[in-house]
C-alpha positions as CSV (number, residue, x, y, z in Angstrom):
1,M,20.7,-0.1,-30.7
2,H,21.9,1.7,-27.9
3,I,20.1,3.3,-24.7
4,V,22.0,5.5,-22.1
5,S,20.4,6.6,-18.6
6,V,21.5,8.8,-16.4
7,N,20.5,11.2,-13.3
8,A,21.8,14.3,-14.6
9,W,21.9,15.6,-11.5
10,G,20.1,19.1,-12.7
11,G,23.3,19.5,-15.1
12,A,25.2,20.3,-12.3
13,R,28.4,19.3,-13.7
14,F,27.4,20.4,-17.3
15,D,31.0,20.5,-19.2
16,D,31.3,16.6,-18.3
17,L,27.6,15.8,-19.7
18,A,28.4,18.3,-22.6
19,A,31.2,16.2,-23.5
20,W,30.0,13.3,-23.1
21,L,26.5,13.3,-24.4
22,P,26.9,14.0,-28.4
23,A,30.0,11.5,-28.3
24,S,27.9,8.4,-26.9
25,K,25.9,8.3,-30.1
26,A,23.0,6.7,-27.7
27,D,19.6,5.9,-30.1
28,V,17.4,6.8,-27.0
29,V,19.1,9.0,-23.8
30,C,17.0,8.7,-20.8
31,L,17.5,11.7,-18.4
32,Q,16.5,12.6,-15.2
33,E,16.8,15.8,-13.0
34,V,15.9,17.4,-15.9
35,T,15.3,21.2,-15.1
36,R,13.4,23.7,-17.3
37,T,12.8,27.1,-16.5
38,A,11.2,29.6,-19.0
39,D,12.7,33.1,-20.7
40,L,16.3,31.5,-18.6
41,G,19.9,30.4,-19.6
42,G,22.6,29.8,-17.6
43,W,23.3,28.7,-13.8
44,T,20.8,29.0,-11.3
45,S,20.4,27.8,-7.3
46,F,19.1,25.4,-6.3
47,E,18.0,24.9,-2.4
48,D,15.8,22.4,0.6
49,A,16.0,21.9,3.6
50,D,18.4,19.4,2.9
51,R,21.4,20.9,0.6
52,S,22.0,23.7,-1.9
53,L,22.6,22.6,-5.3
54,P,23.9,24.0,-8.3
55,Q,21.8,23.6,-11.4
56,R,21.5,24.3,-14.7
57,A,18.8,27.3,-15.8
58,N,17.3,25.2,-18.4
59,L,18.5,21.5,-19.2
60,Y,15.9,20.7,-21.3
61,D,17.2,23.1,-24.2
62,D,20.9,22.9,-23.1
63,V,20.8,19.3,-24.3
64,R,18.4,20.0,-27.4
65,A,21.3,22.6,-28.6
66,L,24.0,19.7,-27.8
67,L,21.3,16.8,-29.9
68,P,19.6,19.4,-32.0
69,D,18.6,16.5,-34.9
70,H,17.1,14.1,-31.9
71,T,13.1,14.4,-30.9
72,A,13.0,16.0,-27.6
73,L,10.4,15.1,-24.3
74,F,10.0,16.4,-21.4
75,V,7.4,16.1,-18.6
76,A,7.5,18.0,-14.9
77,S,7.3,16.3,-12.0
78,D,7.2,19.0,-10.1
79,A,8.3,22.9,-9.9
80,G,9.6,25.4,-7.4
81,P,11.6,28.6,-7.1
82,V,15.3,28.6,-8.0
83,T,17.7,31.3,-7.7
84,D,19.7,33.2,-10.2
85,A,23.3,34.8,-9.8
86,H,21.0,38.1,-8.9
87,G,19.2,36.6,-6.2
88,R,16.2,36.5,-8.1
89,R,13.9,33.4,-7.7
90,H,12.6,32.0,-10.7
91,H,9.9,29.2,-11.2
92,Q,11.1,26.1,-12.5
93,D,10.0,22.7,-13.8
94,F,11.7,19.9,-12.1
95,G,11.6,16.3,-14.5
96,L,12.1,13.8,-17.2
97,G,13.9,14.5,-20.6
98,T,14.2,11.5,-23.3
99,F,15.8,12.1,-26.3
100,V,15.4,10.1,-29.4
101,A,18.1,10.4,-32.3
102,P,16.9,11.0,-35.8
103,Q,17.2,7.6,-37.6
104,V,15.1,6.1,-34.8
105,P,10.9,5.9,-35.5
106,L,9.0,7.4,-32.7
107,L,5.8,5.0,-33.1
108,G,4.4,6.7,-29.7
109,T,4.8,8.4,-26.6
110,A,2.9,7.9,-22.7
111,E,3.6,10.2,-19.6
112,G,1.9,9.3,-16.2
113,F,2.8,9.4,-12.3
114,V,4.1,7.1,-10.3
115,H,3.9,9.0,-7.5
116,G,1.4,11.7,-6.0
117,E,0.7,14.2,-8.6
118,F,1.8,17.4,-9.8
119,T,2.3,19.6,-7.7
120,D,3.7,23.5,-7.6
121,H,5.7,24.1,-4.7
122,D,6.3,27.5,-2.5
123,E,9.6,25.9,-1.5
124,W,10.7,22.7,-2.2
125,A,9.8,19.5,-0.1
126,V,12.8,17.1,1.2
127,S,10.5,13.8,0.6
128,E,7.4,12.7,-1.1
129,R,8.1,14.9,-3.7
130,P,6.1,13.7,-6.9
131,R,7.3,11.4,-9.2
132,A,6.8,10.7,-13.2
133,V,6.9,8.5,-15.6
134,Q,7.8,9.0,-19.3
135,G,7.2,6.0,-22.1
136,L,7.8,5.9,-25.7
137,R,7.5,3.2,-28.5
138,V,10.0,3.0,-31.1
139,A,11.4,1.0,-34.1
140,D,14.6,-0.6,-33.8
141,P,17.0,0.9,-36.3
142,V,19.2,-2.2,-36.0
143,V,16.6,-5.4,-36.1
144,P,14.2,-5.2,-38.8
145,G,10.3,-5.8,-37.2
146,R,11.3,-5.5,-33.9
147,T,9.7,-2.4,-31.4
148,V,10.8,-1.1,-27.8
149,C,9.1,0.3,-25.6
150,V,11.7,2.3,-23.2
151,V,10.5,3.4,-20.1
152,Q,12.2,5.7,-17.6
153,L,11.5,7.4,-13.5
154,H,13.3,9.3,-10.9
155,G,11.8,6.9,-8.2
156,L,10.3,8.5,-4.8
157,R,13.5,10.2,-2.7
158,D,12.6,9.5,1.4
159,S,15.0,11.1,3.7
160,A,14.5,8.4,5.9
161,G,16.6,6.3,3.1
162,K,15.7,3.3,0.6
163,G,14.5,0.8,2.1
164,D,10.8,-0.2,1.0
165,T,7.7,1.6,2.5
166,P,4.0,1.3,1.3
167,A,4.4,4.6,-0.8
168,R,7.3,2.9,-2.5
169,Q,5.3,-0.5,-2.9
170,A,2.3,1.6,-4.4
171,Q,5.2,3.2,-6.9
172,A,5.9,-0.3,-7.8
173,E,2.3,-1.5,-8.8
174,R,1.2,1.7,-10.7
175,L,4.7,1.5,-12.3
176,A,4.2,-2.0,-13.4
177,A,0.9,-1.1,-14.8
178,F,2.0,1.8,-17.0
179,V,4.6,-1.0,-18.2
180,E,1.7,-2.8,-18.9
181,D,-0.5,-0.1,-20.9
182,T,2.3,1.4,-22.5
183,R,4.0,-1.8,-24.1
184,A,2.3,-3.7,-27.1
185,D,2.3,-6.9,-28.0
186,G,5.7,-8.4,-29.0
187,D,7.6,-5.1,-27.8
188,L,11.1,-5.6,-26.4
189,V,10.8,-3.5,-22.6
190,V,13.4,-1.4,-21.0
191,V,12.7,0.6,-17.9
192,A,15.8,2.4,-16.8
193,G,16.3,5.3,-14.1
194,D,17.5,6.1,-10.6
195,L,14.9,4.3,-8.8
196,N,16.3,5.8,-5.1
197,L,15.8,1.7,-3.7
198,L,18.0,-0.8,-2.8
199,P,19.0,-4.1,-4.3
200,D,16.5,-6.2,-3.0
201,S,13.3,-4.2,-2.8
202,A,9.8,-5.8,-3.4
203,T,9.9,-3.5,-6.3
204,F,12.3,-6.4,-8.4
205,G,9.4,-8.7,-7.7
206,V,6.5,-6.3,-8.2
207,L,8.0,-6.0,-11.9
208,R,9.0,-9.6,-12.6
209,E,5.4,-9.9,-12.1
210,V,5.0,-8.0,-15.6
211,G,8.1,-9.8,-17.2
212,L,11.0,-7.4,-16.1
213,I,14.7,-8.5,-15.1
214,D,17.1,-6.0,-13.7
215,L,20.5,-6.3,-15.0
216,V,22.1,-3.6,-12.7
217,G,22.2,-6.0,-8.9
218,T,24.3,-5.2,-6.2
219,A,26.3,-2.5,-8.3
220,D,28.0,1.0,-7.0
221,T,25.8,3.2,-9.2
222,R,28.0,6.2,-7.5
223,T,30.4,8.4,-8.7
224,A,32.8,9.9,-6.7
225,A,31.1,13.0,-6.4
226,Y,28.5,11.5,-3.8
227,P,29.6,11.2,-0.2
228,K,27.3,8.5,1.1
229,P,28.1,5.0,1.9
230,V,25.0,3.9,-0.2
231,R,25.7,3.5,-3.2
232,H,22.7,1.9,-5.0
233,A,20.6,4.3,-6.8
234,G,20.2,3.5,-10.5
235,Y,19.1,0.0,-12.0
236,L,17.7,-1.4,-15.9
237,L,15.5,-3.9,-16.4
238,V,14.9,-5.5,-19.6
239,S,11.7,-7.9,-20.4
240,D,13.9,-10.3,-22.5
241,P,17.7,-10.8,-21.4
242,G,18.9,-12.8,-23.8
243,A,18.2,-9.4,-26.1
244,V,21.0,-7.6,-24.9
245,V,24.3,-7.7,-26.0
246,D,26.1,-5.3,-23.8
247,F,25.3,-3.9,-20.4
248,A,27.5,-1.6,-18.4
249,V,26.8,0.7,-15.2
250,L,29.9,3.0,-16.1
251,E,32.5,4.4,-14.2
252,A,33.9,7.0,-16.7
253,P,33.3,9.5,-17.8
254,E,31.4,11.2,-14.9
255,V,28.8,13.8,-15.7
256,S,26.8,13.6,-12.3
257,D,26.8,12.1,-8.5
258,H,25.5,9.1,-10.5
259,R,26.8,6.1,-13.2
260,I,25.8,6.6,-16.7
261,L,23.6,2.9,-17.1
262,A,24.8,2.0,-20.8
263,L,22.5,-0.6,-22.8
264,T,23.1,-2.5,-26.3
265,L,20.6,-4.5,-27.8
């Protein structure tokens, strides 16, 4: 069973993402920073006090078109304004997208929040934005009788950096509780996403208490599109490292300012 996770950067490098996704042959695709704007396609511009970025107006629908046979799931963490090429403002949802291949039986889904609650912004905040979490249970198409619980999230962003804070501690505890509530007895658990943490974060201790082991460690999870010196962001954890056939932080292709995390069970 093949699972991939990447922060899609709102589709800012959509041509590269579109070339890779169908070729990945992933059973479960976990994407963070997925956009969804009603009745609008093409490109928009996102802006907060720190940055301005090109984004796809509806990355969720873009990916659905690339993977038409997959079951597509979306959960919004928050929403706010974006601007189209003509300077018109539109209301955009921002969150997580998970896409499950047709050969993978989907057994159940769950959604929640690990920080805050859904917020509709008049203008986008820089820090302390709400963070959703998305979970699903599937039957492994390769190993008869094995069920897998996949959880993904985009961790709290803090303009002060990626160090531990009380908010990140609370986020870790909410994530651990979500995993406990979502998995079933006997499930192999995978947790993936852009956690926005340093490798020595206390979060990993909290997740170890519910049986999760990180596979990324101190690896560089950023691409050349990211100019800052701290290169840690994405992580992938499993409940049974012995079930891992292969795990890689991919240097290529570059589809975002984050590297792709690729797991084979």
